[in-house]
C-alpha positions in Angstrom: 70.0 375.1 172.0 68.4 372.2 174.4 70.3 368.9 174.2 67.8 366.1 173.2 66.2 364.2 176.1 67.1 360.5 176.3 63.8 358.6 176.4 63.0 354.7 176.0 62.1 353.7 172.3 59.8 350.7 173.5 58.1 349.7 176.8 61.0 347.2 177.4 63.4 350.2 177.9 60.6 352.0 180.2 61.8 352.3 184.1 58.5 350.6 185.0 57.2 347.2 184.8 55.8 346.5 181.3 53.3 343.6 180.3 51.4 342.8 177.0 47.8 341.3 177.4 45.0 340.4 175.2 41.2 341.1 175.8 39.4 337.9 175.4 37.6 338.7 172.1 38.7 335.5 170.3 38.9 333.4 173.1 37.1 329.8 172.8 37.8 326.2 173.8 36.5 325.0 170.8 39.5 322.9 169.8 41.2 321.0 173.1 44.8 321.2 172.6 45.9 320.2 176.1 45.1 317.5 178.6 43.3 319.7 180.9 40.6 320.5 178.2 40.5 316.8 177.0 39.0 315.9 180.6 36.3 318.4 180.5 33.1 317.9 178.4 32.7 320.4 175.4 29.4 321.9 177.0 31.1 322.3 180.5 34.5 323.8 179.2 32.5 326.5 177.0 33.8 329.8 178.8 30.7 332.2 180.0 31.9 335.5 178.4 29.9 337.4 180.9 32.4 336.3 183.4 35.4 335.8 181.2 35.6 339.9 180.4 35.2 341.0 184.2 37.8 338.4 185.5 40.2 339.6 182.5 39.5 343.1 183.7 40.5 342.3 187.3 43.8 341.0 186.2 44.2 344.2 183.6 43.4 346.6 186.6 45.6 345.1 189.2 48.6 345.0 186.8 47.7 348.3 185.1 47.5 350.1 188.6 51.5 349.7 189.0 52.8 349.1 185.6 52.4 350.0 181.9 50.0 347.4 180.4 49.7 347.2 176.5 46.7 345.4 174.8 47.5 343.1 171.8 44.7 343.8 169.2 42.4 341.3 168.2 42.1 341.0 164.5 38.7 339.7 163.0 40.3 336.2 162.1 38.6 333.1 162.9 40.6 330.3 165.0 42.4 332.6 167.4 41.0 330.8 170.5 44.1 331.2 172.6 45.3 334.5 171.7 44.6 335.7 175.2 47.3 333.6 176.5 50.0 336.1 175.5 52.7 334.3 177.2 53.1 331.9 174.6 53.4 334.4 171.7 57.4 335.1 172.3 59.9 336.5 174.5 61.4 339.9 174.9 65.2 339.0 175.3 65.5 341.5 178.2 69.3 340.8 178.7 70.5 342.4 175.4 72.0 345.7 175.6 69.5 347.0 173.0 66.6 345.6 175.0 64.8 345.7 171.5 64.6 342.2 170.2 61.6 339.7 170.4 61.6 336.1 169.4 58.1 334.9 168.6 56.6 331.5 168.7 56.9 328.7 166.2 53.8 327.0 167.5 53.5 323.3 167.8 49.7 323.5 168.8 47.7 324.0 165.3 45.2 326.2 166.8 47.7 328.7 167.6 49.7 328.9 164.4 48.1 332.0 163.1 48.9 334.0 166.5 52.6 334.4 165.4 51.7 336.9 162.4 49.4 338.8 164.9 52.5 339.1 167.1 54.9 340.1 164.3 52.6 343.0 163.0 52.3 344.2 166.7 55.9 344.4 167.6 57.3 345.5 164.3 54.5 348.6 164.7 56.4 349.0 168.1 60.0 349.4 166.5 61.2 345.9 167.8 63.3 343.7 165.9 61.3 340.6 165.4 62.8 336.8 164.7 61.0 333.7 164.5 62.9 330.3 164.8 62.9 327.7 162.4 62.3 325.1 165.2 59.2 324.7 167.5 59.1 327.3 170.4 56.1 328.5 172.5 57.5 331.8 174.1 58.2 332.9 177.5 55.8 330.4 178.8 58.4 327.7 178.0 61.9 330.0 178.3 62.4 331.7 181.7 64.9 334.5 182.4 66.8 333.4 185.6 69.4 336.5 185.7 72.3 338.0 183.5 72.1 336.1 180.3 71.1 332.6 181.8 67.7 331.2 181.1 65.8 327.8 181.8 64.2 326.4 178.7 61.5 323.6 178.6 61.3 321.1 175.6 59.9 317.8 175.1 56.1 318.5 174.7 55.8 321.9 172.8 59.1 323.1 172.3 62.4 321.3 170.8 65.8 321.6 172.2 67.4 322.8 169.2 65.6 326.1 169.8 67.6 326.6 172.7 70.7 325.6 170.9 69.9 328.6 168.2 69.3 331.1 171.0 72.6 330.3 172.7 74.5 330.6 169.3 72.4 333.9 168.2 72.0 335.8 171.3 75.1 335.2 173.8 73.0 333.4 176.4 72.9 330.3 178.2 70.1 328.1 178.3 69.5 325.3 180.9 67.3 322.9 179.0 64.9 320.7 181.1 63.0 317.9 179.8 59.2 318.4 179.9 57.3 314.8 180.5 54.2 315.5 182.3 51.1 316.3 180.0 49.5 318.2 182.8 52.6 320.5 183.2 52.9 321.1 179.5 54.7 324.3 179.5 57.5 325.3 181.4 55.6 327.9 183.5 53.5 324.9 185.2 56.5 323.8 187.2 59.3 326.7 187.2 58.6 330.4 188.6 61.8 332.5 189.2 60.6 334.6 191.9 64.0 336.5 192.3 67.1 336.7 190.4 68.7 334.3 193.0 65.6 332.0 193.5 63.4 330.1 191.7 60.2 327.9 192.4 60.5 324.3 190.9 58.3 321.3 191.0 61.2 319.1 191.5 59.2 316.2 191.3 58.5 316.8 187.6 62.1 317.3 186.6 64.8 314.9 185.7 67.6 314.5 188.6 70.1 315.5 186.1 68.2 318.7 184.6 67.6 319.7 188.0 71.4 319.4 189.2 72.1 321.8 186.3 69.6 324.1 187.2 70.8 324.4 190.7 74.0 325.5 189.5 72.4 328.7 188.4 69.7 329.4 191.0 68.6 328.6 194.5 65.6 326.0 194.0 62.7 326.3 196.2 60.6 323.0 196.0 57.2 323.0 195.0 55.0 319.9 195.6 53.3 318.4 192.7 49.8 318.8 194.2 50.3 322.5 194.3 52.1 322.6 190.8 49.0 321.1 189.1 46.4 323.8 190.3 49.1 326.6 189.2 51.1 327.6 191.8 54.3 328.3 189.5 52.0 330.0 187.1 52.5 333.3 189.1 53.7 336.6 188.0 55.9 339.0 190.1 54.9 342.7 190.4 57.5 344.5 192.7 57.1 342.7 196.0 53.6 341.1 195.1 53.1 337.6 193.7 50.2 337.3 191.7 48.4 334.1 191.4 45.1 332.6 190.1 42.2 331.1 192.5 38.9 330.2 192.2 38.5 329.0 195.7 35.5 331.2 196.6 33.6 329.5 193.8 34.1 326.2 195.5 32.1 324.3 198.2 34.0 324.1 201.1 35.0 320.5 202.0 35.2 319.1 198.4 38.4 317.6 197.2 39.0 320.4 194.6 38.5 323.1 197.4 41.0 321.1 199.6 43.4 320.9 196.6 42.9 324.7 195.9 43.5 325.7 199.6 46.4 323.4 200.0 47.8 325.6 196.7 47.1 328.8 198.2 48.7 328.2 201.8 52.1 326.7 200.0 52.4 329.8 197.9 51.6 331.9 200.6 54.1 330.2 203.0 57.0 330.6 200.5 55.9 334.1 199.8 56.0 335.1 203.5 59.5 333.5 204.0 60.9 335.5 201.1 59.0 338.8 202.0 56.5 338.6 199.5 52.9 339.4 199.8 50.5 337.3 197.6 47.3 338.7 195.4 44.8 336.1 194.2 42.4 336.6 191.0 39.7 334.4 189.9 40.5 333.4 186.2 38.0 330.4 186.4 36.8 330.9 183.2 40.3 330.9 181.4 41.0 327.5 183.4 38.7 325.9 180.9 41.4 326.4 178.3 43.7 324.6 180.4 45.6 328.0 181.5 46.5 329.8 184.5 47.4 333.4 185.3 51.0 333.3 183.9 49.7 332.3 180.6 47.8 335.4 180.0 50.8 337.7 180.9 53.9 338.5 178.6 56.6 340.3 180.1 58.0 343.2 178.2 60.5 344.0 180.6 61.5 342.3 184.1 61.9 345.7 186.0 60.3 344.2 189.1 63.5 342.1 189.3 65.9 344.7 189.5 65.0 344.9 193.2 66.1 343.0 196.2 63.6 342.5 199.1 64.7 343.1 202.6 
């Protein structure tokens, strides 16, 4: 009799990178729920879906060429304007031995509250153990895995510090808590990007010095300027030896202030990546920037397979 074959029970256990995306069928900017959206007139921030879908597909194709990509179904419900930003939906706890637990968001932002039940139905159908904390929490956009059982969590604007105390008690993990105070950097992924298991890109100017010192005990901090953090340098995603980042620089007129800011961000990222042995891939996601979001906001990690490898 043939012995049973060991096989993964879910994409977190799969031996390739795995991500969760959501096609922008329900995407809108009707309710401004961050400072970036509030500064854009309603007519100007309305997304052009004829451009939004091809931009989404460009991101999907890039990831799917080298990884397993699941698409979160979009239910026919009103008010799910931000469902496309799956990084806020929750976090898969990759450090747990069973690699089968997902903690979903308890949203602070009113337009996003309905997303939690969508995530619950999806992950339960996939066989995951699904948990929702009692206190506010907005997914892996607020809680980043550094290495082993060590994470960094942002609180103050969208998530509560008590949530991370609960994580530590419940899941044998250490969470370095950092206060979020800049409304333009309203989620942790706007100012923190773990690029390897040993090194983390951080907009150090945006952190309290004491929080920064605590973070430096667990990772080598690579400084990112505020001028590069605002247009989304830290809102990157790693796929093997490539760092993906959003840039609409080819839509901009050369010489304008916005063009210069985008150019400076891209060059700063390319300089850091080059020193660490990474390549950079830029994807135009301008229609999603109208929702106050960047590339990392659109990608939820189902595992961190790319981080298992050290670049030479």
